[in-house]
C-alpha positions as CSV (number, residue, x, y, z in Angstrom):
1,M,-4.9,209.7,118.0
2,N,-3.8,206.1,118.1
3,E,-2.3,206.4,114.7
4,L,-0.3,209.4,115.7
5,V,1.1,207.7,118.8
6,L,1.8,204.4,117.1
7,G,3.3,206.1,114.0
8,A,5.6,208.3,116.1
9,S,9.1,207.2,117.0
10,Q,10.1,206.7,120.6
11,D,12.4,209.7,120.3
12,D,9.6,211.9,119.1
13,L,7.5,211.0,122.2
14,G,10.3,211.7,124.6
15,G,12.2,208.4,124.9
16,R,11.5,204.8,125.3
17,K,10.0,205.0,128.9
18,I,7.7,207.9,128.1
19,A,6.6,206.3,124.8
20,R,5.7,203.1,126.6
21,Q,3.8,205.0,129.3
22,V,1.9,207.2,126.8
23,T,1.0,204.1,124.7
24,K,-0.2,202.3,127.8
25,A,-2.3,205.2,129.0
26,L,-3.9,205.7,125.5
27,D,-4.6,201.9,125.2
28,K,-6.2,201.9,128.7
29,A,-8.4,205.0,127.9
30,T,-9.5,203.4,124.6
31,T,-10.4,200.1,126.3
32,L,-12.4,201.9,129.1
33,V,-14.5,203.8,126.5
34,Q,-15.1,200.7,124.4
35,E,-16.1,198.5,127.3
36,G,-19.1,200.5,128.1
37,A,-20.5,203.9,128.8
38,S,-20.7,203.8,132.5
39,S,-19.9,207.1,134.2
40,R,-17.1,205.5,136.2
41,K,-15.3,204.1,133.2
42,L,-15.6,207.3,131.3
43,K,-14.1,209.2,134.2
44,N,-11.3,206.7,134.4
45,A,-10.7,207.2,130.7
46,Q,-10.5,211.0,131.3
47,K,-7.9,210.4,134.0
48,K,-5.8,208.3,131.6
49,L,-6.0,211.0,128.9
50,R,-4.9,213.6,131.5
51,L,-2.0,211.4,132.4
52,L,-1.0,211.1,128.8
53,V,-1.0,214.9,128.4
54,T,1.0,215.3,131.6
55,K,3.7,212.8,130.5
56,L,4.0,214.4,127.1
57,N,4.3,217.9,128.5
58,N,7.0,216.7,131.0
59,A,8.9,215.2,128.1
60,L,8.5,218.5,126.1
61,I,9.8,220.6,129.1
62,K,12.9,218.4,129.3
63,G,13.4,218.9,125.6
64,N,13.1,215.2,124.7
65,A,9.9,215.3,122.7
66,D,8.9,216.7,119.3
67,T,7.0,220.0,119.9
68,Q,4.6,219.7,117.0
69,L,3.7,216.1,117.8
70,V,3.1,216.8,121.5
71,N,1.0,219.9,120.7
72,E,-1.2,217.9,118.3
73,L,-1.6,214.9,120.7
74,S,-2.4,217.3,123.6
75,E,-5.0,219.0,121.5
76,L,-6.6,215.7,120.5
77,A,-6.5,214.4,124.1
78,T,-8.1,217.6,125.4
79,E,-10.9,217.3,122.8
80,A,-11.5,213.7,123.8
81,Q,-11.6,214.7,127.5
82,N,-14.2,217.4,126.8
83,E,-16.4,214.9,124.9
84,L,-16.1,212.4,127.8
85,N,-16.9,215.2,130.2
86,A,-20.0,216.0,128.3
87,L,-21.1,212.4,128.4
88,T,-20.6,212.0,132.1
89,T,-22.4,215.2,133.0
90,K,-25.6,214.4,131.2
């Protein structure tokens, strides 16, 4: 997912501001998962991924983002959220 976000242009992500916010949310989620597997950090990572999807969907609704890219990133983020949810509920 990092490669998709970093490889996409700012316009494909919905503009400079949204691109920065999405990149920051993804970086924070990645950092939280890598720091440790505490339940709290995993839940915070889930929140960051949810924020990422929300930002991308808002850009898509405004017509600023590339539909295919947003759909692919949303799908990957949802899969990651499901995996994190499985880890936190064990």
